[in-house]
C-alpha positions, 0 to 999 in steps of 0.5 A: 215956401222955403222948400220951394225956393230951395228946390228952385235954387238947387235946380238952377245951380244943377242946370247951370252945372249940367250945361257946363258938363254936357258936350256942346254946352246945352241950350244956353244959361236960361234954358239950362237953368229951367231944365235943371229945375225939371232935372232935379225933379227927374233925378229925385224920381229916378233915384227913388224908383231905382232905390238909390240913396246919395249922401244927404244934405245940400251936396246930395241934393245938388248931385241928384239935380246935376245928374237929373239935369244931365239926363234931361239935357241929353234927352232934350239934345236928341230933339235939338238936332 
């Protein structure tokens, strides 16, 4: 259960950060957080598929989440227009 809470918290922070990084601010805080949680999963899958390893720990997880969330926000932004 604590692993799930950790993933949700990292995803939420990553979504918020990705929304700040993306041009136009994304979709608003709540949707950015939800997309950040999804983006954390996407980032983990993407890095495992490409055999890329970032630093471990919370910072590595956060960086993976921000990159994944940015990808998800970018793709979602294509459909927003």
